Residue, then its C-alpha position, 0 to 999 in steps of 0.5 A: x500500499x502506498x503511504x500518502x505523502x504529506x503536505x510538507x513533504x510535498x513543499x519540501x520536495x517541490x523546494x529541492x526541485x525548484x531550487x534544482x530548475x533554478x540553478x540548471x535554467x538560470x535566467x531563462x526559467x525566472x518567468x515561473x515566478x508567476x506561479x507563485x505570485x499566484x499562489x501568494x495572491x490567492x492566500x492574501x484574498x482569503x486571509x483578511x476575511x479569516x482575521x476578522x472572523x476568527x477573532x470575533x469568535x475566539x473572543x466572542x464565544x468567552x463566558x462574561x465570567x471569563x473576561x473577568x479577573x481570571x480572563x484579565x490576568x491571562x491576557x496579561x501574561x499572554x501579552x507579556x510573554x508574546x512581547x518577550x518573544x517578539x523582542x528576542x527574535x528582533x534583537x538576535x535577528x538586528x545583532x547576527x544579520x541572518x539575510x546580510x548574505x543574500x542581496x536581493x534587488x529592491x526598487x528605488x522608489x520602495x526603498x526611498x519610502x522604507x528608509x525616508x518614511x519614519x512615522x512619528x509615535x502618535x501617528x504610528x499609534x493612531x494607525x491602530x484605529x480605523x475610521x471606516x472598518x470597510x475602508x481597513x478591509x478594502x486595504x487590507x490593514x490588519x492592526x485596524x481589522x484585528x482592533x475592530x474585531x477585538x472590540x466587536x468580540x468583547x461586546x458580544x460576549x458581554x451582551x450574550x450572557x442570555x444566549x440571544x446572540x448564540x445564532x450571530x455566532x453560529x454564523x460567525x463560526x461558520x463563516x470562519x470554518x468556510x474561509x479556513x476550508x478555503x485557505x487548506x484548499x488554496x494550500x493544496x497548491x503550496x507546492x506548486x506556488x512554492x516550487x516556482x518561488x524557489x525556482x526564479x530565487x535561484x535563477x536569479x542568486x544561484x546557491x547563496x540562498x542556501x547559507x542565509x536560511x541555514x543562519x535562520x534556523x539556527x538562530x531561531x533555535x538559539x533564540x527559543x533556548x534563550x526564551x524557553x529557559x527565561x520562562x522555567x526560571x520565571x516559573x521556578x522563582x515565581x511559583x517556587x517549583x523544582x527544575x526536575x519536577x518542571x521538566x518531568x511534567x513537560x516531557x510529553x507535552x514537548x515530545x508531542x509538540x515537537x513531532x507533530x508542530x501542532x498546537x491543536x493536536x497538542x492541547x489533549x495532552x497539554x491539558x491531561x498532563x497540566x493537570x496530572x503532572x504539574x498540578x494545576x487545578x482543573x478550574x484553571x487549565x480548562x480556561x488557560x489552555x484552550x484560550x491560549x491555543x486560540x490567542x497566544x503564540x509566542x513562537x510565532x511571534x518570534x518567527x514573525x520578528x525574526x523573519x521580517x528582519x531578515x527578510x529587509x536585510x535581504x534587501x540591504x535595508x537598515x530599518x531605523x527603531x520606529x519601523x522595527x518597533x513596529x515590527x514587534x507590534x505588528x508580530x504580536x497583532x498578526x499572532x491574534x488573528x492567525x488560527x490553527x491552519x495548514x501553513x499557519x506560518x506561511x499565511x501569517x507572513x502574507x498578513x505581515x510582510x505586505x504591511x511592512x512594504x516588502x516584496x510579497x514574493x520573499x515569503x517563498x524564501x522562507x516557506x521551504x523551511x516552514x515545517x522545520x520553523x514549525x518545530x520550534x513555534x509549536x514548542x514555544x506555543x505550548x510551553x508559553x500557554x503551560x507556563x502560564x497556567x502554572x503561574x496563574x494557579x500558583x497566584x490563585x492558589x489552585x496549584x498541587x504541589x504534591x505532584x512535585x514532590x516525588x520527582 
């Protein structure tokens, strides 16, 4: 019986074939880039409504009492850890410069705009808030869409105490499901689109593309280690827990996260071990962990920050501080609108790169290594969710410390 080839394997094969074609064909096959551009446009087409409906559904389905004290604590920890993860990715990318070994062409007009358009702090903050949501949807302004969807989700959660808006939430759920299915359908074209983009890139730049991608993965792994070390140190100091007991409790969670590269697939074992091996009371784990899967994404925030800095270096751009801060902000809000869909990292890049003014086709450079990057993204996501649950449980005196005694 033939084993079905997974989409990830198809993408890896397409990346290798595309690279080989680019090296052999050279400038004669650069026109193949059109296939990749069509694929990226199809993703862009579905992303905007996906963000709108997924954020409304995630927040709107929360019971009103869960948006109270525990909800605020959970959101606070999620915001802090995601910010730290994004900053680590930003600093590591800026310091080690993984993209400086590759030099891609950029139009003079685009380069001038990116380097000389420096909005003030006030302008940057005001740009977060839409004056017309339909205009934000038309232009694909990610931040404004997320702000609107978050506020509408909060209002729905508060006003639906007697279930009078259940039918509206069901409609939002169905729309969200349809757009997830649409992106799933489009992702079946990923091997062709990514293969075409890799052929174009290698035809234009040769084998010099390999070194920056290897550097990117090494830096992502190092950044992940730094972040996880900090998380465990925080839990040990704040919740007064032994390192050996923590490592034992996280063993199965880490193994499942790294092998499945899926936060959704890891959630069942995460919730079981959170209660049985890490001592988190059920009332805390059932609130924090599902909410974290939907709204918290430390790994994706780090990946996006590092990716955007790397992509800007591909074009020889030395971004000003205000633009770097914008990268961090975009990385955080993009995580809120990125749900569990196939190629989640690729979809998130499709959201954030155009907002920064960088050419969309360069996303294809990172698409070929997305599965490997997904290991680190998922690991940071699930460990971040679970450590947050431990910290909240300890603060609420809902942590069973007996499970750590025998470890």
